[in-house]
C-alpha positions as CSV (number, residue, x, y, z in Angstrom):
1,X,-42.8,71.6,20.0
2,X,-39.5,71.9,21.1
3,X,-36.6,72.5,18.9
4,X,-34.1,74.0,21.1
5,X,-31.5,71.2,21.1
6,X,-30.7,67.5,19.8
7,X,-28.8,67.2,23.2
8,X,-32.2,66.8,25.1
9,X,-33.7,64.3,22.4
10,X,-34.7,60.9,23.8
11,X,-32.9,58.1,24.0
12,X,-33.4,55.5,20.9
13,X,-34.6,52.1,22.2
14,X,-32.3,50.5,20.9
15,X,-29.5,51.8,22.7
16,X,-31.9,51.4,26.1
17,X,-31.9,47.8,25.1
18,X,-28.5,47.3,24.4
19,X,-28.1,48.9,28.2
20,X,-29.8,46.3,29.5
21,X,-28.5,43.6,27.9
22,X,-24.9,44.7,29.1
23,X,-26.1,44.6,32.4
24,X,-23.9,41.8,33.1
25,X,-21.1,41.0,35.2
26,X,-18.0,41.6,33.0
27,X,-14.2,43.0,33.0
28,X,-14.4,46.6,34.5
29,X,-12.9,50.3,32.4
30,X,-12.4,49.0,28.8
31,X,-11.4,45.3,29.3
32,X,-15.1,44.0,28.5
33,X,-16.6,42.4,25.8
34,X,-18.0,45.5,23.9
35,X,-15.3,47.7,24.5
36,X,-13.0,45.2,22.7
37,X,-15.3,45.1,19.5
38,X,-15.1,48.9,18.9
39,X,-11.7,49.0,16.9
40,X,-13.2,46.1,14.9
41,X,-16.1,48.1,14.3
42,X,-15.3,51.1,13.4
43,X,-12.6,49.7,11.2
44,X,-14.7,47.9,8.9
45,X,-17.0,51.6,8.8
46,X,-13.9,53.5,8.1
47,X,-12.3,50.8,5.5
48,X,-9.2,50.9,7.1
49,X,-7.9,50.2,10.7
50,X,-8.4,52.4,13.4
51,X,-8.0,52.9,17.0
52,X,-11.6,53.7,18.7
53,X,-12.1,54.9,22.3
54,X,-15.4,55.7,24.1
55,X,-15.8,58.7,26.1
56,X,-18.6,60.3,28.0
57,X,-18.8,63.4,26.1
58,X,-18.3,65.5,23.1
59,X,-16.0,68.3,24.9
60,X,-13.8,64.8,26.0
61,X,-13.6,63.6,22.3
62,X,-12.3,66.9,21.3
63,X,-10.2,68.0,23.9
64,X,-8.3,64.4,24.1
65,X,-8.0,64.4,20.0
66,X,-6.4,67.9,20.3
67,X,-4.0,66.9,23.1
68,X,-3.0,64.0,21.1
69,X,-2.2,66.7,18.1
70,X,-0.7,69.5,19.7
71,X,1.6,70.0,22.5
72,X,1.2,72.8,25.3
73,X,3.5,74.9,23.9
74,X,1.6,74.5,20.3
75,X,-1.4,76.1,18.6
76,X,-4.7,74.8,17.1
77,X,-6.1,76.6,14.0
78,X,-10.3,76.8,14.2
79,X,-13.0,78.9,13.2
80,X,-13.9,81.9,15.4
81,X,-17.6,80.6,16.0
82,X,-15.9,76.8,16.7
83,X,-17.5,74.9,19.5
84,X,-14.2,74.4,20.8
85,X,-13.6,78.1,20.8
86,X,-17.0,79.5,22.3
87,X,-19.3,76.4,23.8
88,X,-16.4,74.2,26.0
89,X,-15.2,76.8,28.9
90,X,-11.3,76.4,27.9
91,X,-11.7,72.9,27.8
92,X,-9.1,72.5,24.9
93,X,-6.7,74.9,26.5
94,X,-6.9,72.7,29.7
95,X,-6.6,69.1,28.3
96,X,-3.7,70.5,26.2
97,X,-2.2,72.2,29.2
98,X,-2.1,75.4,27.5
99,X,-2.0,75.4,24.0
100,X,-3.3,78.2,22.3
101,X,-6.4,78.4,19.5
102,X,-5.7,80.5,16.5
103,X,-9.1,82.1,15.4
104,X,-10.1,82.2,11.1
105,X,-12.9,83.4,9.7
106,X,-15.6,81.8,7.1
107,X,-19.3,82.3,6.2
108,X,-21.6,79.8,8.1
109,X,-18.6,78.7,10.6
110,X,-16.8,76.9,7.7
111,X,-13.2,77.1,6.9
112,X,-11.5,77.4,3.6
113,X,-7.6,76.8,2.8
114,X,-7.1,80.4,2.2
115,X,-9.0,81.7,5.5
116,X,-6.7,78.8,7.3
117,X,-3.5,80.1,5.3
118,X,-3.9,83.6,6.5
119,X,-3.6,82.7,9.8
120,X,-0.7,80.6,9.7
121,X,0.9,83.4,7.4
122,X,0.6,85.7,10.2
123,X,2.4,83.5,12.6
124,X,6.1,84.6,12.5
125,X,8.3,81.2,12.7
126,X,10.5,82.1,15.7
127,X,10.4,81.4,19.4
128,X,8.3,84.4,20.9
129,X,5.1,83.1,19.3
130,X,3.4,80.1,19.4
131,X,3.5,77.8,16.5
132,X,0.4,75.8,14.8
133,X,0.3,72.3,15.2
134,X,-3.4,71.4,14.2
135,X,-6.1,72.2,12.5
136,X,-9.8,71.2,13.5
137,X,-13.2,71.6,11.4
138,X,-16.4,71.1,12.3
139,X,-18.8,68.8,10.2
140,X,-21.4,69.9,10.3
141,X,-20.5,73.0,11.4
142,X,-22.4,75.1,14.0
143,X,-24.2,76.8,11.7
144,X,-25.5,73.6,9.5
145,X,-23.0,73.4,6.6
146,X,-21.4,70.6,5.8
147,X,-18.0,70.1,4.3
148,X,-17.8,67.9,1.3
149,X,-15.0,65.5,0.7
150,X,-13.3,67.8,-1.5
151,X,-13.5,70.6,0.8
152,X,-11.8,68.4,3.6
153,X,-9.3,67.4,1.0
154,X,-8.2,70.9,0.2
155,X,-7.6,71.4,4.0
156,X,-6.0,68.1,4.5
157,X,-3.4,69.1,1.6
158,X,-2.9,72.2,3.3
159,X,-2.4,70.5,6.9
160,X,-0.2,67.5,5.8
161,X,1.9,70.4,3.4
162,X,2.2,72.4,6.5
163,X,3.1,69.5,8.9
164,X,-0.1,70.0,10.7
165,X,-2.5,67.4,12.0
166,X,-6.6,67.4,11.4
167,X,-9.4,67.0,13.7
168,X,-12.7,67.0,12.7
169,X,-15.4,67.7,15.3
170,X,-18.2,65.4,14.5
171,X,-20.7,66.3,17.0
172,X,-23.6,66.1,14.2
173,X,-21.1,63.9,11.9
174,X,-23.9,61.7,11.0
175,X,-25.7,64.4,9.7
176,X,-22.9,65.3,7.2
177,X,-22.6,61.8,6.3
178,X,-26.6,61.8,5.4
179,X,-26.4,64.7,3.7
180,X,-23.2,63.6,1.4
181,X,-24.5,60.0,0.9
182,X,-21.0,59.6,0.6
183,X,-18.5,56.8,2.6
184,X,-17.5,57.9,6.2
185,X,-14.1,57.2,4.7
186,X,-14.4,60.0,1.7
187,X,-14.6,63.0,4.2
188,X,-11.8,61.7,7.2
189,X,-8.9,59.7,6.4
190,X,-8.8,59.5,2.9
191,X,-9.1,63.5,2.8
192,X,-6.6,63.6,5.4
193,X,-8.3,63.5,8.9
194,X,-6.0,62.2,11.8
195,X,-8.8,62.4,14.5
196,X,-12.5,62.4,14.7
197,X,-14.9,63.1,17.4
198,X,-18.0,60.8,16.4
199,X,-21.1,62.2,17.8
200,X,-23.7,59.9,19.2
201,X,-25.6,61.9,22.0
202,X,-26.9,64.2,19.6
203,X,-28.4,61.2,17.3
204,X,-30.0,58.9,19.5
205,X,-27.4,57.8,22.1
206,X,-27.6,58.8,25.9
207,X,-23.7,59.3,27.2
208,X,-21.4,58.0,24.9
209,X,-18.9,59.3,22.1
210,X,-16.0,57.9,19.9
211,X,-12.9,59.4,19.5
212,X,-11.7,57.6,16.1
213,X,-7.9,58.0,15.5
214,X,-7.2,57.1,11.6
215,X,-3.4,57.1,13.1
216,X,-3.6,54.5,15.6
217,X,-0.4,55.2,17.2
218,X,-1.9,58.4,18.6
219,X,-4.3,56.4,20.7
220,X,-1.5,55.2,22.6
221,X,-1.0,58.3,24.8
222,X,-4.4,59.0,24.7
223,X,-5.4,56.0,27.0
224,X,-3.5,57.3,29.4
225,X,-4.8,60.9,29.4
226,X,-8.2,59.7,29.3
227,X,-7.5,58.0,32.8
228,X,-5.5,61.1,34.1
229,X,-8.7,62.9,33.3
230,X,-11.1,61.2,35.1
231,X,-12.4,60.1,32.2
232,X,-12.1,56.1,32.0
233,X,-15.4,55.2,33.6
234,X,-15.4,51.7,35.9
235,X,-18.1,50.4,33.6
236,X,-17.2,51.5,30.3
237,X,-19.3,48.9,28.4
238,X,-22.5,50.6,29.2
239,X,-20.7,53.6,27.0
240,X,-19.3,50.8,24.5
241,X,-22.8,48.8,23.8
242,X,-24.8,52.5,23.2
243,X,-22.4,52.9,20.6
244,X,-22.5,49.3,19.1
245,X,-26.2,49.2,19.2
246,X,-26.0,52.6,16.9
247,X,-24.0,51.1,14.5
248,X,-25.9,48.4,13.9
249,X,-28.0,48.4,10.9
250,X,-26.5,51.7,10.2
251,X,-29.2,53.4,13.0
252,X,-26.8,56.0,13.2
253,X,-27.4,57.2,9.9
254,X,-31.1,56.3,9.4
255,X,-31.3,58.8,12.2
256,X,-29.5,61.5,10.9
257,X,-31.7,61.0,7.9
258,X,-34.9,61.5,9.7
259,X,-33.3,64.7,11.4
260,X,-32.2,65.9,8.3
261,X,-35.2,65.5,6.4
262,X,-37.1,67.6,9.1
263,X,-34.9,70.1,8.7
264,X,-35.6,70.2,5.3
265,X,-39.0,70.5,5.7
266,X,-38.4,73.7,7.8
267,X,-36.3,75.0,5.4
268,X,-38.9,74.8,2.6
269,X,-41.3,76.9,4.5
270,X,-38.7,79.2,5.4
271,X,-38.0,80.5,2.0
272,X,-35.7,83.5,2.1
273,X,-35.8,83.5,5.7
274,X,-33.0,81.1,5.7
275,X,-29.7,82.5,7.2
276,X,-27.6,79.5,5.6
277,X,-28.5,76.6,3.5
278,X,-30.1,73.7,5.3
279,X,-27.5,70.5,4.9
280,X,-27.8,68.9,7.9
281,X,-30.4,69.1,11.2
282,X,-30.1,72.8,11.8
283,X,-32.0,75.6,10.7
284,X,-31.4,79.1,11.1
285,X,-34.2,81.9,10.4
286,X,-34.4,85.6,10.0
287,X,-37.1,86.6,12.3
288,X,-38.6,89.8,14.1
289,X,-38.7,89.7,18.0
290,X,-42.3,90.1,17.5
291,X,-42.3,87.1,14.8
292,X,-40.4,84.5,17.6
293,X,-43.2,85.7,20.2
294,X,-45.9,84.5,18.0
295,X,-44.2,81.3,17.3
296,X,-43.6,80.9,21.0
297,X,-47.0,81.9,21.7
298,X,-47.9,78.6,19.4
299,X,-46.0,76.4,21.6
300,X,-42.8,76.1,19.8
301,X,-39.6,76.4,21.5
302,X,-36.5,77.4,20.1
303,X,-33.3,79.3,20.8
304,X,-32.9,83.0,20.1
305,X,-29.3,82.9,18.1
306,X,-28.4,86.5,17.7
307,X,-30.1,89.9,17.1
308,X,-33.2,88.8,14.5
309,X,-32.4,85.4,14.3
310,X,-33.7,81.9,15.6
311,X,-32.0,78.7,15.9
312,X,-34.0,75.4,15.3
313,X,-32.8,72.1,15.6
314,X,-34.6,68.8,14.5
315,X,-34.2,65.9,16.5
316,X,-33.6,62.0,15.5
317,X,-37.0,61.1,16.8
318,X,-39.1,64.1,15.3
319,X,-41.2,62.5,11.9
320,X,-42.6,65.3,9.4
321,X,-46.0,65.0,11.0
322,X,-44.5,67.1,14.2
323,X,-42.5,69.4,12.1
324,X,-45.4,70.4,9.8
325,X,-47.4,72.5,12.5
326,X,-44.0,74.7,12.8
327,X,-43.6,75.0,9.1
328,X,-46.8,76.1,8.9
329,X,-46.6,78.5,11.4
330,X,-43.6,80.0,9.5
331,X,-44.9,79.9,6.6
332,X,-47.8,82.0,7.9
333,X,-45.9,84.8,9.2
């Protein structure tokens, strides 16, 4: 009955089992047997050589990636509604030691090359203005829209043409891949992405996210940044084992498919109440305050999302039978 956030979902049993198996003596920090597997496992997944670092939060993954792509005197172009702009308490500026966020527009928190170009063109190329060094996009976006391989490639071409790095905030990367049915490589490095924050916590993990560098040399300085930021955990094997458990047998993808299917079920009941197309595991509805109160009176919990809107998030563990009562209640409004 709770549709607040996939951050609050239970930990998958396979992840809990992996944590128990890792509860043995091993090397500290990231020198353990589990952490040493990450580069190889993610290189196989993405069909190219990558460097993969575990971090304990999505904020850490995003901000370490941005610090690798942008100097303190530089700027990062992102959407006005991006998580790094609205929900990370200034962490990008903190981790980059002062880089500026330049805000672009686009429906559903989704950027286009034209929106990015407008921001770039408005910046004079002189010492009095901060110069862009990177672009950050979110897949799936804060409003549940998904960038296709073509969408990302168009932005990647712009980034390369302007000499900019490209970061992807993939807190719900699994949901985007599940929706598209494509190879993870097709919406990342093949389309020009340099660094990916690969989310696991929202999708069944407990306390581990992956930071993937498609330019492996970017990882070298990031190892020091991770330590300096207090993010090099002494028992890193407990983060690495969570990630490996999610990669085994494509559990990360199966979980995302379940969540996406639940959102599709709600979308079918919502009809013209939908604010945006449902492409991942988030549903945004137009509801009056009275209608929202009626849903809550039936026991359903969710966030209000601006005047006359509600956000419903489906988690990996919510099967159709748990979602159908809400779908019926929405249809009956």
